[in-house]
TIVO-2410 file (N, C-alpha, C; in nm, 3 decimals):
# residues 135
REC num residu      c1      c2      c3 atome chaine
REC   1      X   3.435   0.274  -3.156     N      A
REC   1      X   3.412   0.210  -3.063    CA      A
REC   1      X   3.537   0.113  -3.049     C      A
REC   2      X   3.568   0.101  -2.911     N      A
REC   2      X   3.671  -0.054  -2.902    CA      A
REC   2      X   3.619  -0.156  -2.826     C      A
REC   3      X   3.547  -0.248  -2.927     N      A
REC   3      X   3.501  -0.379  -2.905    CA      A
REC   3      X   3.586  -0.495  -2.959     C      A
REC   4      X   3.523  -0.596  -2.964     N      A
REC   4      X   3.599  -0.718  -2.988    CA      A
REC   4      X   3.538  -0.756  -3.160     C      A
REC   5      X   3.460  -0.678  -3.174     N      A
REC   5      X   3.343  -0.709  -3.339    CA      A
REC   5      X   3.409  -0.639  -3.450     C      A
REC   6      X   3.521  -0.579  -3.429     N      A
REC   6      X   3.576  -0.528  -3.545    CA      A
REC   6      X   3.618  -0.611  -3.623     C      A
REC   7      X   3.630  -0.641  -3.797     N      A
REC   7      X   3.665  -0.730  -3.850    CA      A
REC   7      X   3.853  -0.742  -3.839     C      A
REC   8      X   3.879  -0.610  -3.853     N      A
REC   8      X   4.039  -0.603  -3.839    CA      A
REC   8      X   4.062  -0.445  -3.794     C      A
REC   9      X   4.184  -0.468  -3.728     N      A
REC   9      X   4.239  -0.313  -3.705    CA      A
REC   9      X   4.221  -0.222  -3.837     C      A
REC  10      X   4.170  -0.105  -3.764     N      A
REC  10      X   4.124  -0.003  -3.896    CA      A
REC  10      X   3.999  -0.021  -3.962     C      A
REC  11      X   3.957  -0.111  -3.944     N      A
REC  11      X   3.804  -0.128  -4.004    CA      A
REC  11      X   3.693  -0.086  -3.864     C      A
REC  12      X   3.636  -0.008  -3.925     N      A
REC  12      X   3.499   0.044  -3.821    CA      A
REC  12      X   3.416  -0.094  -3.830     C      A
REC  13      X   3.367  -0.107  -3.658     N      A
REC  13      X   3.287  -0.195  -3.639    CA      A
REC  13      X   3.147  -0.137  -3.652     C      A
REC  14      X   3.039  -0.262  -3.680     N      A
REC  14      X   2.899  -0.192  -3.689    CA      A
REC  14      X   2.821  -0.254  -3.592     C      A
REC  15      X   2.717  -0.214  -3.562     N      A
REC  15      X   2.595  -0.243  -3.498    CA      A
REC  15      X   2.575  -0.390  -3.461     C      A
REC  16      X   2.525  -0.446  -3.594     N      A
REC  16      X   2.493  -0.574  -3.622    CA      A
REC  16      X   2.629  -0.674  -3.548     C      A
REC  17      X   2.744  -0.703  -3.608     N      A
REC  17      X   2.838  -0.759  -3.561    CA      A
REC  17      X   2.876  -0.718  -3.393     C      A
REC  18      X   2.877  -0.621  -3.358     N      A
REC  18      X   2.893  -0.544  -3.202    CA      A
REC  18      X   2.782  -0.642  -3.106     C      A
REC  19      X   2.633  -0.646  -3.164     N      A
REC  19      X   2.534  -0.712  -3.093    CA      A
REC  19      X   2.587  -0.831  -3.095     C      A
REC  20      X   2.596  -0.884  -3.185     N      A
REC  20      X   2.611  -1.053  -3.183    CA      A
REC  20      X   2.737  -1.038  -3.108     C      A
REC  21      X   2.811  -0.990  -3.083     N      A
REC  21      X   2.945  -1.014  -2.997    CA      A
REC  21      X   2.910  -0.981  -2.858     C      A
REC  22      X   2.822  -0.922  -2.820     N      A
REC  22      X   2.781  -0.896  -2.696    CA      A
REC  22      X   2.668  -0.985  -2.642     C      A
REC  23      X   2.594  -1.045  -2.749     N      A
REC  23      X   2.513  -1.133  -2.714    CA      A
REC  23      X   2.599  -1.280  -2.685     C      A
REC  24      X   2.648  -1.306  -2.740     N      A
REC  24      X   2.762  -1.432  -2.718    CA      A
REC  24      X   2.842  -1.429  -2.580     C      A
REC  25      X   2.867  -1.308  -2.553     N      A
REC  25      X   2.941  -1.280  -2.422    CA      A
REC  25      X   2.824  -1.325  -2.290     C      A
REC  26      X   2.726  -1.259  -2.331     N      A
REC  26      X   2.615  -1.291  -2.220    CA      A
REC  26      X   2.548  -1.411  -2.208     C      A
REC  27      X   2.532  -1.486  -2.340     N      A
REC  27      X   2.513  -1.645  -2.343    CA      A
REC  27      X   2.619  -1.716  -2.250     C      A
REC  28      X   2.707  -1.676  -2.236     N      A
REC  28      X   2.835  -1.777  -2.213    CA      A
REC  28      X   2.873  -1.683  -2.041     C      A
REC  29      X   2.756  -1.623  -1.988     N      A
REC  29      X   2.770  -1.574  -1.853    CA      A
REC  29      X   2.865  -1.462  -1.846     C      A
REC  30      X   2.917  -1.412  -1.951     N      A
REC  30      X   3.008  -1.319  -1.868    CA      A
REC  30      X   2.918  -1.183  -1.940     C      A
REC  31      X   2.983  -1.061  -1.893     N      A
REC  31      X   2.912  -0.919  -1.894    CA      A
REC  31      X   2.918  -0.882  -2.050     C      A
REC  32      X   2.770  -0.856  -2.130     N      A
REC  32      X   2.817  -0.791  -2.266    CA      A
REC  32      X   2.825  -0.620  -2.241     C      A
REC  33      X   2.860  -0.583  -2.341     N      A
REC  33      X   2.866  -0.459  -2.326    CA      A
REC  33      X   2.797  -0.341  -2.456     C      A
REC  34      X   2.691  -0.372  -2.391     N      A
REC  34      X   2.552  -0.296  -2.495    CA      A
REC  34      X   2.598  -0.183  -2.450     C      A
REC  35      X   2.613  -0.133  -2.334     N      A
REC  35      X   2.603   0.042  -2.271    CA      A
REC  35      X   2.726   0.083  -2.353     C      A
REC  36      X   2.834   0.036  -2.416     N      A
REC  36      X   2.922   0.076  -2.509    CA      A
REC  36      X   2.855   0.085  -2.625     C      A
REC  37      X   2.763  -0.009  -2.671     N      A
REC  37      X   2.702  -0.023  -2.804    CA      A
REC  37      X   2.610   0.086  -2.810     C      A
REC  38      X   2.500   0.123  -2.734     N      A
REC  38      X   2.445   0.233  -2.703    CA      A
REC  38      X   2.502   0.365  -2.724     C      A
REC  39      X   2.604   0.385  -2.649     N      A
REC  39      X   2.694   0.496  -2.655    CA      A
REC  39      X   2.774   0.543  -2.790     C      A
REC  40      X   2.812   0.437  -2.865     N      A
REC  40      X   2.863   0.447  -2.991    CA      A
REC  40      X   2.771   0.481  -3.125     C      A
REC  41      X   2.665   0.391  -3.121     N      A
REC  41      X   2.561   0.389  -3.228    CA      A
REC  41      X   2.418   0.445  -3.198     C      A
REC  42      X   2.416   0.553  -3.083     N      A
REC  42      X   2.280   0.611  -3.050    CA      A
REC  42      X   2.265   0.706  -3.184     C      A
REC  43      X   2.142   0.714  -3.206     N      A
REC  43      X   2.088   0.800  -3.287    CA      A
REC  43      X   1.925   0.855  -3.249     C      A
REC  44      X   1.855   0.962  -3.326     N      A
REC  44      X   1.736   1.006  -3.281    CA      A
REC  44      X   1.645   0.901  -3.244     C      A
REC  45      X   1.653   0.823  -3.335     N      A
REC  45      X   1.502   0.721  -3.358    CA      A
REC  45      X   1.538   0.558  -3.357     C      A
REC  46      X   1.673   0.556  -3.357     N      A
REC  46      X   1.712   0.414  -3.320    CA      A
REC  46      X   1.855   0.400  -3.326     C      A
REC  47      X   1.914   0.285  -3.302     N      A
REC  47      X   2.056   0.277  -3.320    CA      A
REC  47      X   2.117   0.258  -3.477     C      A
REC  48      X   2.174   0.356  -3.503     N      A
REC  48      X   2.261   0.352  -3.650    CA      A
REC  48      X   2.353   0.221  -3.684     C      A
REC  49      X   2.341   0.176  -3.773     N      A
REC  49      X   2.436   0.072  -3.787    CA      A
REC  49      X   2.580   0.095  -3.795     C      A
REC  50      X   2.648   0.207  -3.853     N      A
REC  50      X   2.777   0.245  -3.867    CA      A
REC  50      X   2.767   0.405  -3.863     C      A
REC  51      X   2.860   0.456  -3.870     N      A
REC  51      X   2.862   0.607  -3.859    CA      A
REC  51      X   2.827   0.687  -3.938     C      A
REC  52      X   2.856   0.674  -4.071     N      A
REC  52      X   2.792   0.720  -4.181    CA      A
REC  52      X   2.666   0.641  -4.294     C      A
REC  53      X   2.586   0.612  -4.170     N      A
REC  53      X   2.479   0.533  -4.225    CA      A
REC  53      X   2.366   0.633  -4.301     C      A
REC  54      X   2.276   0.622  -4.388     N      A
REC  54      X   2.197   0.672  -4.459    CA      A
REC  54      X   2.061   0.593  -4.396     C      A
REC  55      X   2.064   0.448  -4.410     N      A
REC  55      X   1.945   0.382  -4.399    CA      A
REC  55      X   1.932   0.260  -4.280     C      A
REC  56      X   1.882   0.291  -4.183     N      A
REC  56      X   1.883   0.224  -4.087    CA      A
REC  56      X   1.820   0.042  -4.080     C      A
REC  57      X   1.899  -0.022  -4.012     N      A
REC  57      X   1.850  -0.173  -4.009    CA      A
REC  57      X   1.810  -0.212  -3.931     C      A
REC  58      X   1.693  -0.255  -3.973     N      A
REC  58      X   1.603  -0.322  -3.879    CA      A
REC  58      X   1.646  -0.428  -3.784     C      A
REC  59      X   1.696  -0.536  -3.878     N      A
REC  59      X   1.773  -0.648  -3.815    CA      A
REC  59      X   1.865  -0.629  -3.732     C      A
REC  60      X   1.953  -0.513  -3.725     N      A
REC  60      X   2.075  -0.496  -3.670    CA      A
REC  60      X   2.022  -0.421  -3.536     C      A
REC  61      X   1.889  -0.344  -3.538     N      A
REC  61      X   1.847  -0.288  -3.389    CA      A
REC  61      X   1.760  -0.423  -3.319     C      A
REC  62      X   1.730  -0.499  -3.388     N      A
REC  62      X   1.658  -0.640  -3.333    CA      A
REC  62      X   1.782  -0.684  -3.227     C      A
REC  63      X   1.887  -0.716  -3.331     N      A
REC  63      X   1.995  -0.757  -3.250    CA      A
REC  63      X   2.035  -0.705  -3.165     C      A
REC  64      X   2.082  -0.592  -3.124     N      A
REC  64      X   2.094  -0.452  -3.039    CA      A
REC  64      X   1.998  -0.485  -2.931     C      A
REC  65      X   1.895  -0.485  -2.938     N      A
REC  65      X   1.771  -0.511  -2.850    CA      A
REC  65      X   1.779  -0.615  -2.765     C      A
REC  66      X   1.845  -0.763  -2.847     N      A
REC  66      X   1.836  -0.854  -2.767    CA      A
REC  66      X   2.014  -0.848  -2.666     C      A
REC  67      X   2.077  -0.761  -2.748     N      A
REC  67      X   2.225  -0.764  -2.646    CA      A
REC  67      X   2.143  -0.679  -2.528     C      A
REC  68      X   2.075  -0.614  -2.554     N      A
REC  68      X   2.025  -0.536  -2.399    CA      A
REC  68      X   1.984  -0.606  -2.330     C      A
REC  69      X   1.878  -0.666  -2.363     N      A
REC  69      X   1.812  -0.739  -2.286    CA      A
REC  69      X   1.862  -0.879  -2.203     C      A
REC  70      X   1.957  -0.951  -2.302     N      A
REC  70      X   2.082  -1.030  -2.210    CA      A
REC  70      X   2.195  -1.019  -2.136     C      A
REC  71      X   2.222  -0.860  -2.178     N      A
REC  71      X   2.338  -0.831  -2.086    CA      A
REC  71      X   2.287  -0.778  -1.915     C      A
REC  72      X   2.344  -0.839  -1.838     N      A
REC  72      X   2.322  -0.815  -1.714    CA      A
REC  72      X   2.366  -0.702  -1.648     C      A
REC  73      X   2.427  -0.614  -1.739     N      A
REC  73      X   2.482  -0.467  -1.665    CA      A
REC  73      X   2.352  -0.388  -1.704     C      A
REC  74      X   2.352  -0.301  -1.585     N      A
REC  74      X   2.266  -0.191  -1.602    CA      A
REC  74      X   2.308  -0.042  -1.635     C      A
REC  75      X   2.244   0.072  -1.690     N      A
REC  75      X   2.305   0.172  -1.719    CA      A
REC  75      X   2.184   0.279  -1.733     C      A
REC  76      X   2.204   0.385  -1.724     N      A
REC  76      X   2.128   0.508  -1.729    CA      A
REC  76      X   2.019   0.464  -1.841     C      A
REC  77      X   2.090   0.478  -1.950     N      A
REC  77      X   2.006   0.474  -2.088    CA      A
REC  77      X   1.939   0.350  -2.139     C      A
REC  78      X   1.954   0.232  -2.041     N      A
REC  78      X   1.915   0.082  -2.115    CA      A
REC  78      X   1.756   0.108  -2.144     C      A
REC  79      X   1.695   0.118  -2.016     N      A
REC  79      X   1.578   0.107  -2.050    CA      A
REC  79      X   1.500   0.213  -2.183     C      A
REC  80      X   1.548   0.320  -2.167     N      A
REC  80      X   1.477   0.431  -2.282    CA      A
REC  80      X   1.520   0.419  -2.437     C      A
REC  81      X   1.663   0.322  -2.426     N      A
REC  81      X   1.698   0.283  -2.562    CA      A
REC  81      X   1.638   0.156  -2.606     C      A
REC  82      X   1.590   0.078  -2.501     N      A
REC  82      X   1.542  -0.027  -2.526    CA      A
REC  82      X   1.373   0.016  -2.617     C      A
REC  83      X   1.339   0.109  -2.491     N      A
REC  83      X   1.191   0.169  -2.566    CA      A
REC  83      X   1.184   0.243  -2.681     C      A
REC  84      X   1.313   0.298  -2.717     N      A
REC  84      X   1.309   0.358  -2.849    CA      A
REC  84      X   1.330   0.276  -2.984     C      A
REC  85      X   1.412   0.129  -2.933     N      A
REC  85      X   1.471   0.059  -3.032    CA      A
REC  85      X   1.321  -0.040  -3.050     C      A
REC  86      X   1.261  -0.069  -2.967     N      A
REC  86      X   1.168  -0.137  -2.960    CA      A
REC  86      X   1.048  -0.074  -3.047     C      A
REC  87      X   1.023   0.077  -3.025     N      A
REC  87      X   0.901   0.189  -3.113    CA      A
REC  87      X   0.940   0.201  -3.243     C      A
REC  88      X   1.105   0.189  -3.287     N      A
REC  88      X   1.164   0.209  -3.410    CA      A
REC  88      X   1.125   0.080  -3.484     C      A
REC  89      X   1.154  -0.054  -3.486     N      A
REC  89      X   1.098  -0.163  -3.533    CA      A
REC  89      X   0.982  -0.197  -3.531     C      A
REC  90      X   0.878  -0.179  -3.449     N      A
REC  90      X   0.737  -0.199  -3.417    CA      A
REC  90      X   0.678  -0.092  -3.534     C      A
REC  91      X   0.724   0.055  -3.534     N      A
REC  91      X   0.678   0.136  -3.621    CA      A
REC  91      X   0.708   0.116  -3.762     C      A
REC  92      X   0.823   0.063  -3.794     N      A
REC  92      X   0.893   0.022  -3.912    CA      A
REC  92      X   0.784  -0.085  -3.983     C      A
REC  93      X   0.759  -0.164  -3.885     N      A
REC  93      X   0.695  -0.294  -3.915    CA      A
REC  93      X   0.558  -0.254  -3.985     C      A
REC  94      X   0.478  -0.171  -3.876     N      A
REC  94      X   0.334  -0.134  -3.847    CA      A
REC  94      X   0.329  -0.042  -3.993     C      A
REC  95      X   0.411   0.053  -4.020     N      A
REC  95      X   0.362   0.170  -4.097    CA      A
REC  95      X   0.408   0.147  -4.242     C      A
REC  96      X   0.433   0.007  -4.288     N      A
REC  96      X   0.467  -0.004  -4.419    CA      A
REC  96      X   0.346  -0.073  -4.511     C      A
REC  97      X   0.333  -0.083  -4.622     N      A
REC  97      X   0.233  -0.145  -4.690    CA      A
REC  97      X   0.258  -0.306  -4.738     C      A
REC  98      X   0.331  -0.391  -4.686     N      A
REC  98      X   0.378  -0.502  -4.727    CA      A
REC  98      X   0.476  -0.498  -4.775     C      A
REC  99      X   0.565  -0.364  -4.732     N      A
REC  99      X   0.719  -0.379  -4.851    CA      A
REC  99      X   0.828  -0.337  -4.749     C      A
REC 100      X   0.825  -0.397  -4.640     N      A
REC 100      X   0.921  -0.376  -4.574    CA      A
REC 100      X   1.041  -0.431  -4.596     C      A
REC 101      X   1.195  -0.357  -4.613     N      A
REC 101      X   1.264  -0.377  -4.646    CA      A
REC 101      X   1.395  -0.371  -4.565     C      A
REC 102      X   1.497  -0.422  -4.528     N      A
REC 102      X   1.616  -0.452  -4.462    CA      A
REC 102      X   1.736  -0.456  -4.532     C      A
REC 103      X   1.846  -0.392  -4.476     N      A
REC 103      X   1.959  -0.381  -4.585    CA      A
REC 103      X   1.992  -0.511  -4.565     C      A
REC 104      X   2.018  -0.613  -4.478     N      A
REC 104      X   2.125  -0.730  -4.449    CA      A
REC 104      X   2.036  -0.852  -4.474     C      A
REC 105      X   1.911  -0.872  -4.438     N      A
REC 105      X   1.854  -0.972  -4.451    CA      A
REC 105      X   1.706  -0.960  -4.509     C      A
REC 106      X   1.632  -1.096  -4.544     N      A
REC 106      X   1.501  -1.072  -4.570    CA      A
REC 106      X   1.423  -1.014  -4.467     C      A
REC 107      X   1.315  -0.953  -4.478     N      A
REC 107      X   1.255  -0.869  -4.385    CA      A
REC 107      X   1.173  -0.980  -4.264     C      A
REC 108      X   1.163  -1.134  -4.374     N      A
REC 108      X   1.101  -1.226  -4.257    CA      A
REC 108      X   1.186  -1.283  -4.114     C      A
REC 109      X   1.320  -1.258  -4.186     N      A
REC 109      X   1.421  -1.288  -4.083    CA      A
REC 109      X   1.417  -1.192  -3.991     C      A
REC 110      X   1.423  -1.049  -4.008     N      A
REC 110      X   1.425  -0.961  -3.918    CA      A
REC 110      X   1.285  -0.955  -3.844     C      A
REC 111      X   1.167  -1.006  -3.880     N      A
REC 111      X   1.055  -1.012  -3.810    CA      A
REC 111      X   1.064  -1.127  -3.699     C      A
REC 112      X   1.149  -1.215  -3.747     N      A
REC 112      X   1.142  -1.343  -3.639    CA      A
REC 112      X   1.208  -1.282  -3.556     C      A
REC 113      X   1.346  -1.208  -3.591     N      A
REC 113      X   1.435  -1.166  -3.463    CA      A
REC 113      X   1.336  -1.070  -3.347     C      A
REC 114      X   1.267  -0.978  -3.448     N      A
REC 114      X   1.173  -0.927  -3.363    CA      A
REC 114      X   1.089  -0.997  -3.229     C      A
REC 115      X   1.030  -1.069  -3.269     N      A
REC 115      X   0.937  -1.174  -3.200    CA      A
REC 115      X   1.051  -1.236  -3.117     C      A
REC 116      X   1.139  -1.265  -3.129     N      A
REC 116      X   1.225  -1.356  -3.032    CA      A
REC 116      X   1.266  -1.278  -2.956     C      A
REC 117      X   1.316  -1.137  -2.992     N      A
REC 117      X   1.371  -1.043  -2.885    CA      A
REC 117      X   1.250  -0.991  -2.804     C      A
REC 118      X   1.127  -0.953  -2.857     N      A
REC 118      X   1.013  -0.939  -2.759    CA      A
REC 118      X   0.955  -1.042  -2.656     C      A
REC 119      X   0.984  -1.145  -2.700     N      A
REC 119      X   0.964  -1.275  -2.610    CA      A
REC 119      X   1.098  -1.315  -2.501     C      A
REC 120      X   1.202  -1.295  -2.524     N      A
REC 120      X   1.278  -1.280  -2.430    CA      A
REC 120      X   1.274  -1.165  -2.349     C      A
REC 121      X   1.270  -1.049  -2.394     N      A
REC 121      X   1.233  -0.957  -2.314    CA      A
REC 121      X   1.108  -0.923  -2.209     C      A
REC 122      X   1.007  -1.033  -2.235     N      A
REC 122      X   0.898  -1.047  -2.176    CA      A
REC 122      X   0.929  -1.163  -2.064     C      A
REC 123      X   1.029  -1.237  -2.093     N      A
REC 123      X   1.052  -1.352  -1.999    CA      A
REC 123      X   1.167  -1.315  -1.892     C      A
REC 124      X   1.230  -1.192  -1.937     N      A
REC 124      X   1.370  -1.142  -1.877    CA      A
REC 124      X   1.316  -1.051  -1.790     C      A
REC 125      X   1.262  -0.944  -1.844     N      A
REC 125      X   1.265  -0.821  -1.797    CA      A
REC 125      X   1.109  -0.788  -1.750     C      A
REC 126      X   1.085  -0.706  -1.645     N      A
REC 126      X   1.004  -0.694  -1.584    CA      A
REC 126      X   0.922  -0.554  -1.646     C      A
REC 127      X   1.022  -0.492  -1.736     N      A
REC 127      X   0.983  -0.364  -1.779    CA      A
REC 127      X   0.929  -0.411  -1.915     C      A
REC 128      X   0.913  -0.510  -1.942     N      A
REC 128      X   0.836  -0.530  -2.089    CA      A
REC 128      X   0.705  -0.437  -2.102     C      A
REC 129      X   0.618  -0.433  -1.988     N      A
REC 129      X   0.469  -0.379  -2.051    CA      A
REC 129      X   0.534  -0.231  -2.052     C      A
REC 130      X   0.587  -0.173  -1.972     N      A
REC 130      X   0.655  -0.051  -1.987    CA      A
REC 130      X   0.702   0.015  -2.137     C      A
REC 131      X   0.761  -0.127  -2.204     N      A
REC 131      X   0.840  -0.098  -2.306    CA      A
REC 131      X   0.767  -0.091  -2.427     C      A
REC 132      X   0.658  -0.167  -2.439     N      A
REC 132      X   0.541  -0.184  -2.509    CA      A
REC 132      X   0.444  -0.084  -2.513     C      A
REC 133      X   0.427  -0.029  -2.413     N      A
REC 133      X   0.312   0.097  -2.418    CA      A
REC 133      X   0.377   0.233  -2.499     C      A
REC 134      X   0.487   0.216  -2.509     N      A
REC 134      X   0.578   0.321  -2.583    CA      A
REC 134      X   0.543   0.282  -2.734     C      A
REC 135      X   0.531   0.208  -2.773     N      A
REC 135      X   0.500   0.182  -2.934    CA      A
REC 135      X   0.398   0.216  -2.973     C      A
***
């Protein structure tokens, strides 16, 4: 993936850093690149953190969701991917017995991210109800 988020030449970019880079561009009024993020990191039930991933990251998917919400660009897979990521994070949270783990941060931080993204989604997108209905 040719984005601004790779740490150095030859180092594979990851979902979390790519999403954060896209978020920053969007917050500064520039077009984000969430379409390229989705294209590169898409998998069957969420967005994978990097190509060889075995365990997905809830917090990285939360950041990816926010990058899609804030990105002014529209593309065909945007809403379906937002639905998929929201369902993945919600189901990951719902289906646990209080032992939800995330590879990067405390799960409380991931849940705070989720609430933040869902609130932002509600405030910015009229499609929020449709996304929530799929969870």
